DRENROMI-513843 format. One record per residue (C-alpha): residue number from 1; residue in three letters; z, y, x. Coordinates in nm, 4 decimals, m for minus. Example, Ala and Ser with C-alpha at 12.3 -4.5 7.8 and 13.67 -1.06 7.14 Angstrom:
// DRENROMI-513843
<r 1,'ALA',<0.7800,m0.4500,1.2300>>
<r 2,'SER',<0.7140,m0.1060,1.3670>>
This chain:
// DRENROMI-513843
<r 1,'MET',<6.7178,m0.0154,m0.5049>>
<r 2,'PRO',<6.8146,m0.3898,m0.5394>>
<r 3,'THR',<6.6867,m0.6997,m0.3739>>
<r 4,'LEU',<6.5196,m0.9423,m0.6160>>
<r 5,'ILE',<6.5659,m1.3125,m0.5308>>
<r 6,'LEU',<6.2777,m1.4900,m0.7211>>
<r 7,'VAL',<6.3314,m1.8552,m0.7734>>
<r 8,'ARG',<6.0614,m2.0714,m0.8922>>
<r 9,'HIS',<6.1813,m2.3467,m1.1266>>
<r 10,'GLY',<6.2355,m2.6985,m0.9741>>
<r 11,'ARG',<5.9766,m2.9648,m0.9920>>
<r 12,'SER',<5.9029,m3.0554,m1.3683>>
<r 13,'THR',<5.7811,m3.3563,m1.5460>>
<r 14,'ALA',<5.4476,m3.1629,m1.5960>>
<r 15,'ASN',<5.4220,m3.1081,m1.2206>>
<r 16,'THR',<5.4287,m3.4759,m1.1552>>
<r 17,'ALA',<5.2091,m3.5657,m1.4450>>
<r 18,'GLY',<4.9364,m3.3200,m1.3190>>
<r 19,'VAL',<4.9519,m3.1269,m1.6522>>
<r 20,'LEU',<4.9228,m2.7499,m1.7172>>
<r 21,'ALA',<5.2524,m2.7088,m1.8868>>
<r 22,'GLY',<5.2233,m2.3364,m1.9800>>
<r 23,'ARG',<5.4683,m2.2701,m2.2658>>
<r 24,'THR',<5.4673,m2.6251,m2.4037>>
<r 25,'PRO',<5.8310,m2.7033,m2.5287>>
<r 26,'GLY',<6.0241,m2.9815,m2.3917>>
<r 27,'VAL',<5.9088,m2.9752,m2.0218>>
<r 28,'ALA',<6.2242,m3.0478,m1.8287>>
<r 29,'LEU',<6.2999,m3.0978,m1.4558>>
<r 30,'ASP',<6.2154,m3.4334,m1.3192>>
<r 31,'GLU',<6.4604,m3.6241,m1.0925>>
<r 32,'ARG',<6.3514,m3.4346,m0.7769>>
<r 33,'GLY',<6.3612,m3.1036,m0.9620>>
<r 34,'ALA',<6.7193,m3.1737,m1.0707>>
<r 35,'GLU',<6.8098,m3.2362,m0.7078>>
<r 36,'GLN',<6.6435,m2.9166,m0.6044>>
<r 37,'ALA',<6.8452,m2.7200,m0.8678>>
<r 38,'ALA',<7.1567,m2.8832,m0.7582>>
<r 39,'ALA',<7.1134,m2.7607,m0.4159>>
<r 40,'LEU',<7.0353,m2.4036,m0.5177>>
<r 41,'PRO',<7.4029,m2.2792,m0.5393>>
<r 42,'GLY',<7.4586,m2.3873,m0.1721>>
<r 43,'ARG',<7.1550,m2.2119,m0.0730>>
<r 44,'LEU',<7.2465,m1.8853,m0.2391>>
<r 45,'ALA',<7.6157,m1.9092,m0.1557>>
<r 46,'ALA',<7.6092,m1.6107,0.0901>>
<r 47,'LEU',<7.4477,m1.3769,m0.1578>>
<r 48,'PRO',<7.6732,m1.1681,m0.3780>>
<r 49,'LEU',<7.4500,m1.1994,m0.6897>>
<r 50,'ALA',<7.5105,m0.9406,m0.9600>>
<r 51,'ALA',<7.3221,m1.1132,m1.2232>>
<r 52,'ALA',<7.0773,m1.3960,m1.3045>>
<r 53,'VAL',<6.7715,m1.3408,m1.5205>>
<r 54,'SER',<6.5661,m1.6421,m1.6582>>
<r 55,'SER',<6.2478,m1.7104,m1.8215>>
<r 56,'PRO',<6.3264,m1.8606,m2.1652>>
<r 57,'LEU',<6.1567,m2.1920,m2.0864>>
<r 58,'GLN',<6.3709,m2.5039,m2.0394>>
<r 59,'ARG',<6.2665,m2.5798,m1.6881>>
<r 60,'CYS',<6.3866,m2.2440,m1.5666>>
<r 61,'ARG',<6.7165,m2.2663,m1.7584>>
<r 62,'GLU',<6.7765,m2.6136,m1.6158>>
<r 63,'THR',<6.7148,m2.4836,m1.2609>>
<r 64,'LEU',<6.9732,m2.2101,m1.3004>>
<r 65,'GLN',<7.2310,m2.4225,m1.4659>>
<r 66,'PRO',<7.3952,m2.5514,m1.1510>>
<r 67,'LEU',<7.4200,m2.1884,m1.0281>>
<r 68,'LEU',<7.5806,m2.0792,m1.3403>>
<r 69,'ASP',<7.8272,m2.3807,m1.3279>>
<r 70,'ALA',<7.9190,m2.2800,m0.9600>>
<r 71,'ARG',<7.9621,m1.9147,m1.0569>>
<r 72,'PRO',<8.1033,m1.9089,m1.4151>>
<r 73,'ASP',<8.1424,m1.5267,m1.3949>>
<r 74,'LEU',<7.7666,m1.4760,m1.3156>>
<r 75,'PRO',<7.6057,m1.3084,m1.6063>>
<r 76,'LEU',<7.2869,m1.4725,m1.7397>>
<r 77,'HIS',<7.0087,m1.2716,m1.9105>>
<r 78,'THR',<6.6856,m1.4157,m2.0813>>
<r 79,'GLU',<6.3704,m1.2216,m2.0219>>
<r 80,'GLU',<6.0505,m1.3097,m2.2334>>
<r 81,'ARG',<5.8345,m1.1018,m2.0000>>
<r 82,'ILE',<5.8733,m1.3414,m1.7116>>
<r 83,'SER',<5.7844,m1.6414,m1.9105>>
<r 84,'GLU',<5.4919,m1.8572,m1.7957>>
<r 85,'CYS',<5.1416,m1.7321,m1.8490>>
<r 86,'ASP',<5.0141,m1.8111,m2.1990>>
<r 87,'TYR',<4.7390,m2.0399,m2.1139>>
<r 88,'GLY',<4.6496,m2.0835,m2.4815>>
<r 89,'ASP',<4.4249,m2.3742,m2.5537>>
<r 90,'TRP',<4.4616,m2.5055,m2.1913>>
<r 91,'ALA',<4.8317,m2.5730,m2.2238>>
<r 92,'GLY',<4.9158,m2.9305,m2.2112>>
<r 93,'ARG',<4.5816,m3.0433,m2.0623>>
<r 94,'LYS',<4.5373,m3.2294,m1.7363>>
<r 95,'LEU',<4.4593,m3.0092,m1.4387>>
<r 96,'ALA',<4.1981,m3.2668,m1.3180>>
<r 97,'GLU',<4.0217,m3.2177,m1.6560>>
<r 98,'LEU',<4.0406,m2.8376,m1.6326>>
<r 99,'SER',<3.8863,m2.8234,m1.2855>>
<r 100,'ASP',<3.5454,m2.8917,m1.4523>>
<r 101,'GLU',<3.5853,m2.5854,m1.6865>>
<r 102,'PRO',<3.3620,m2.2931,m1.5771>>
<r 103,'LEU',<3.6627,m2.0639,m1.6363>>
<r 104,'MET',<3.8550,m2.2353,m1.3651>>
<r 105,'THR',<3.6269,m2.0790,m1.1056>>
<r 106,'VAL',<3.7028,m1.7325,m1.2345>>
<r 107,'VAL',<4.0777,m1.8205,m1.2418>>
<r 108,'GLN',<4.0517,m1.9110,m0.8683>>
<r 109,'GLN',<3.8125,m1.6547,m0.7390>>
<r 110,'HIS',<3.8246,m1.3540,m0.9838>>
<r 111,'PRO',<4.1456,m1.3907,m1.1706>>
<r 112,'SER',<4.1573,m1.0270,m1.2679>>
<r 113,'ALA',<3.8614,m1.1116,m1.4987>>
<r 114,'ALA',<4.0276,m1.4438,m1.6404>>
<r 115,'ALA',<4.1484,m1.4567,m1.9972>>
<r 116,'PHE',<4.2599,m1.8004,m2.1407>>
<r 117,'PRO',<4.1069,m1.9232,m2.4696>>
<r 118,'GLY',<4.3740,m1.8613,m2.7286>>
<r 119,'GLY',<4.6163,m1.7204,m2.4741>>
<r 120,'GLU',<4.6448,m1.4079,m2.2514>>
<r 121,'SER',<4.4610,m1.2647,m1.9572>>
<r 122,'MET',<4.5958,m1.2904,m1.5995>>
<r 123,'ARG',<4.6014,m0.9055,m1.5848>>
<r 124,'ALA',<4.8258,m0.8926,m1.8914>>
<r 125,'MET',<5.0529,m1.1458,m1.7298>>
<r 126,'GLN',<5.0910,m0.9557,m1.4138>>
<r 127,'ALA',<5.1553,m0.6213,m1.6045>>
<r 128,'ARG',<5.4357,m0.7518,m1.8180>>
<r 129,'ALA',<5.5998,m0.9285,m1.5304>>
<r 130,'VAL',<5.5865,m0.6185,m1.3090>>
<r 131,'ASP',<5.7153,m0.4020,m1.6013>>
<r 132,'ALA',<6.0039,m0.6352,m1.6468>>
<r 133,'VAL',<6.0951,m0.6342,m1.2753>>
<r 134,'ARG',<6.0900,m0.2447,m1.2613>>
<r 135,'GLU',<6.3097,m0.2307,m1.5675>>
<r 136,'TRP',<6.5474,m0.4882,m1.4262>>
<r 137,'ASN',<6.5639,m0.3191,m1.0901>>
<r 138,'ALA',<6.6684,0.0126,m1.2585>>
<r 139,'ARG',<6.9288,m0.1538,m1.4776>>
<r 140,'ILE',<7.0819,m0.3625,m1.1861>>
<r 141,'GLU',<7.1018,m0.0523,m0.9654>>
<r 142,'ALA',<7.2552,0.1574,m1.2461>>
<r 143,'GLU',<7.5212,m0.1040,m1.3114>>
<r 144,'HIS',<7.5774,m0.2543,m0.9562>>
<r 145,'GLY',<7.4505,m0.0072,m0.7034>>
<r 146,'GLU',<7.1595,0.0310,m0.4738>>
<r 147,'ASN',<7.2441,m0.2614,m0.2524>>
<r 148,'ALA',<7.2851,m0.5159,m0.5306>>
<r 149,'VAL',<7.1174,m0.8520,m0.5279>>
<r 150,'TYR',<7.0075,m1.0487,m0.8294>>
<r 151,'ALA',<6.8170,m1.3647,m0.9129>>
<r 152,'MET',<6.5369,m1.4295,m1.1378>>
<r 153,'CYS',<6.4019,m1.7739,m1.2193>>
<r 154,'SER',<6.0357,m1.7882,m1.3215>>
<r 155,'HIS',<5.6987,m1.9675,m1.2735>>
<r 156,'GLY',<5.4553,m2.0015,m0.9937>>
<r 157,'ASP',<5.1855,m1.7615,m1.1281>>
<r 158,'ILE',<5.4412,m1.4999,m1.2284>>
<r 159,'ILE',<5.6000,m1.5031,m0.8748>>
<r 160,'LYS',<5.2620,m1.4825,m0.7135>>
<r 161,'SER',<5.1518,m1.1923,m0.9217>>
<r 162,'LEU',<5.4857,m1.0214,m0.8416>>
<r 163,'VAL',<5.4155,m1.0769,m0.4713>>
<r 164,'ALA',<5.0785,m0.9334,m0.4976>>
<r 165,'ASP',<5.2181,m0.6230,m0.6542>>
<r 166,'ALA',<5.4801,m0.5921,m0.3875>>
<r 167,'LEU',<5.2146,m0.6074,m0.1119>>
<r 168,'GLY',<4.9798,m0.3784,m0.2763>>
<r 169,'MET',<4.7276,m0.6568,m0.3045>>
<r 170,'HIS',<4.4663,m0.6808,m0.5882>>
<r 171,'LEU',<4.5344,m0.9589,m0.8321>>
<r 172,'ASP',<4.2048,m1.1181,m0.7301>>
<r 173,'LEU',<4.3833,m1.2068,m0.3947>>
<r 174,'PHE',<4.6948,m1.3538,m0.5561>>
<r 175,'GLN',<4.5773,m1.7069,m0.5328>>
<r 176,'ARG',<4.6271,m1.6853,m0.1542>>
<r 177,'VAL',<4.9963,m1.6763,m0.2182>>
<r 178,'HIS',<5.1912,m2.0081,m0.2726>>
<r 179,'ALA',<5.5525,m2.0757,m0.3796>>
<r 180,'ASP',<5.6712,m2.4369,m0.4040>>
<r 181,'PRO',<5.9103,m2.5730,m0.6813>>
<r 182,'CYS',<6.2542,m2.4193,m0.6352>>
<r 183,'SER',<6.1483,m2.2071,m0.3418>>
<r 184,'VAL',<6.2876,m1.8606,m0.3019>>
<r 185,'THR',<6.0823,m1.5454,m0.2550>>
<r 186,'ALA',<6.2729,m1.2290,m0.1907>>
<r 187,'ILE',<6.1617,m0.8649,m0.2441>>
<r 188,'ARG',<6.3701,m0.5665,m0.1287>>
<r 189,'TYR',<6.2684,m0.2623,m0.3563>>
<r 190,'THR',<6.3102,0.0856,m0.2135>>
<r 191,'ARG',<6.2298,0.4255,m0.3585>>
<r 192,'LEU',<5.8985,0.4470,m0.1945>>
<r 193,'ARG',<5.7812,0.0800,m0.1580>>
<r 194,'PRO',<5.8935,m0.2818,m0.1676>>
<r 195,'PHE',<5.9377,m0.5099,0.1239>>
<r 196,'LEU',<5.8626,m0.8887,0.1121>>
<r 197,'LEU',<6.1663,m1.0512,0.2905>>
<r 198,'ARG',<6.0965,m1.4162,0.2152>>
<r 199,'LEU',<5.7940,m1.6108,0.0640>>
<r 200,'GLY',<5.8345,m1.9515,m0.0756>>
<r 201,'ASP',<6.1509,m2.0137,0.1390>>
<r 202,'THR',<6.3182,m2.3617,0.1108>>
<r 203,'GLY',<6.5799,m2.3063,0.3894>>
<r 204,'ASP',<6.8764,m2.0820,0.4872>>
<r 205,'LEU',<6.9104,m1.7612,0.2830>>
<r 206,'ALA',<7.2233,m1.6141,0.4342>>
<r 207,'PRO',<7.0364,m1.3328,0.6295>>
<r 208,'LEU',<6.9414,m1.1875,0.2815>>
<r 209,'ALA',<7.3062,m1.0791,0.2209>>
<r 210,'PRO',<7.3357,m0.7057,0.2027>>
<r 211,'ARG',<7.4786,m0.5397,0.5407>>
<r 212,'GLU',<7.5811,m0.1844,0.6276>>
<r 213,'PRO',<7.3028,m0.0156,0.8174>>
<r 214,'ALA',<7.3658,0.1087,1.1670>>
<r 215,'PRO',<7.3975,0.4998,1.1900>>
<r 216,'ASP',<7.0241,0.5373,1.3149>>
<r 217,'GLU',<6.8938,0.3223,1.0371>>
<r 218,'ALA',<7.0846,0.5081,0.7539>>
<r 219,'LYS',<6.8098,0.7601,0.6716>>
<r 220,'ALA',<6.5237,0.5138,0.6696>>
<r 221,'ALA',<6.7289,0.2934,0.4410>>
<r 222,'ASP',<6.8039,0.5852,0.2149>>
<r 223,'ASP',<6.4385,0.6712,0.1483>>
<r 224,'GLY',<6.2687,0.3511,0.2233>>
<r 225,'ALA',<5.9985,0.5384,0.4178>>
<r 226,'ASP',<6.0046,0.3337,0.7447>>
<r 227,'ALA',<5.9488,m0.0376,0.8238>>
<r 228,'ALA',<6.0988,m0.1839,1.1385>>
<r 229,'VAL',<5.8757,m0.1223,1.4413>>
<r 230,'GLY',<5.8598,m0.4059,1.6848>>
<r 231,'GLY',<5.9561,m0.6567,1.4158>>
<r 232,'GLY',<6.3157,m0.5515,1.3780>>
<r 233,'ALA',<6.6311,m0.7287,1.4974>>
<r 234,'GLY',<6.7162,m0.8645,1.1432>>
<r 235,'ALA',<7.0645,m0.9262,1.0221>>
<r 236,'PRO',<7.3267,m0.9431,1.3056>>
């Protein structure tokens, strides 16, 4: 099955203002975020991307634009289910102000029980994102083969919840995961289980390029049953 390259959007004006943006329209990349987005094509240059999938929100579309400019043949798809969590009445409020809300303790320590007033629950957020990735994995594999690589630009809580799912972690532990703006998190999906290859990476991504397995690796690669013992040698 494919390798998913999860890109968190670059730093936004809401990030620097300390505001919970949510789905508030008009939240753009700030100057630093634009620089991060401009560097993305170079960081992903070694990866033969089959497609790009984006949250519909402006900051994600702006993050992917330099990549699309560098690769004019790369198809772009918009996916509503990887949009930011619907924070409801919390959207647009200062994070410092929200820290005093009793619900924030639940969000931090028991997120599977958290539901935002006028918005959605964190369980619903994770469920829709996981469903979207599963369907995109199947689509990309059917169209481009099992060794395909594709990019998906989304948001911090969405990426953290997808990592928790990949690691078999309960959602209540997902706040232990961190992904910086414009960082890359890579998950290799197999028939039996996913493998987390990168988490919040801001450096060289060339080793993520697909390679032909050695003969003694072929069967394990086919069924996804075995992880590398002793750490594995990685890409040659």
